[in-house]
N, C-alpha and C positions, 0 to 999 in steps of 0.2 A: 933581153930574145924579143921576138914580137909574139904577139898574143895572134890565136887562130879560133876560129868558130868552127867546131865541129860537126857532123852531120846530125846530131840530137838537137840543134836549133830549131825552133817552135816557130820561128820568123816572127816573136812576138813584137821585136823592132824598140825592146827597152833600150839597148847598146847604142843607136845610130846615134842619138841626138848627145850622149855622153861624150863620144871622141873629142877632145880639144885639136884634133887634128884632121878632121872629116876624112878616118880611113875606113871608115865603116859603113858598107852599101848594102841596098836591098837585092832581094835575088835578081840577077837578070840586068842589072843597073850599070851603064858604062861609069868609069871613073878615069878622073886628071887630075894631077898633080895640084892643078891650081884652086881645085875646089875646098872650098872653106879654110883659107889661108892668104899671105900675103905676096905670093910665088906670081911674077912676070919674068916675060922674054924666055929664055929656055933653061933647060937645066940638064945634065949629064947623066942620062939613064943608060944603062948596060952600056956604056962607052959609046953613046951617041947621043950627041947634041937635041933634045926635042923642045918643040914648044911647049910649056906648062899647060897650054888649054887644051893640046892633043885628048880625043876621049880614046881609052882602052878597051878591050872588051869586060864583061862580066866574069870574077874569076869562078862563080857560080850562077847557075841557075835556077837553083832548087834553096837556098838559104841565106842567111845575108853572110857577108864575107868582108872578110879584113885586109885592104891592101901592105902586104908585110912591110913594102919599102917609105911606107907614110907613117906607120906606127911605132911610137915611142913609148911605148906602154905607160904612157901619161907622165915620165918621166920628165922634171921642170914645169909640171902641171898638178900634180895630185901625189900622194903617196900609193896609191896602188892602184892599176887599169880599172877605169871608171867603168868597163864594159863588163867587166868580169865581176865588178860589184855588185850592179845591177842585173846581173844576167838570172831569172829565176831557173834556169836546169842546169848551170853551169856548164855550159858550153863554149865559156869565151878560155882557152886556156892557152899557159903558155908553148910556142912553137917549138918544137925539139930541134926543127932542120933551121932554123934563122936564130941562132944566138948571138946574142949584141951587148956589148960592153953597157954600162950607164953613161961612160963619154960617149960612145958612137948615139945613142938614145939622144942625148942631149945635143949632141951635134944636128942631129936630123930634124930636133925641135930646132933649133935655132936656125935652120935652114930654110924652115918654113914658114918658121914667126918674125921678121925681119922687126 
């Protein structure tokens, strides 16, 4: 499953530099698939081919947020999600609405990091 940031987030920013997929963004920041990885060209996203450099609206204007589609729980990089490991208020938690197997998480990692 992906990790999510709860509304207990204090916006300290400790999590953002720890994410190997660049899936964590500051409140109000637009995001793109190509941020912080080797992707180029287009990607199938929600059944549509889109440019990996296309910017998307922020998922939160109040706290840091994790782009679920880019989160791999650090599978293939670390033993545990690094955002959760460094969070001083324990607000980086498993997202029960986005449960994925280790195989799926590793496939996502391999797609973003050629």
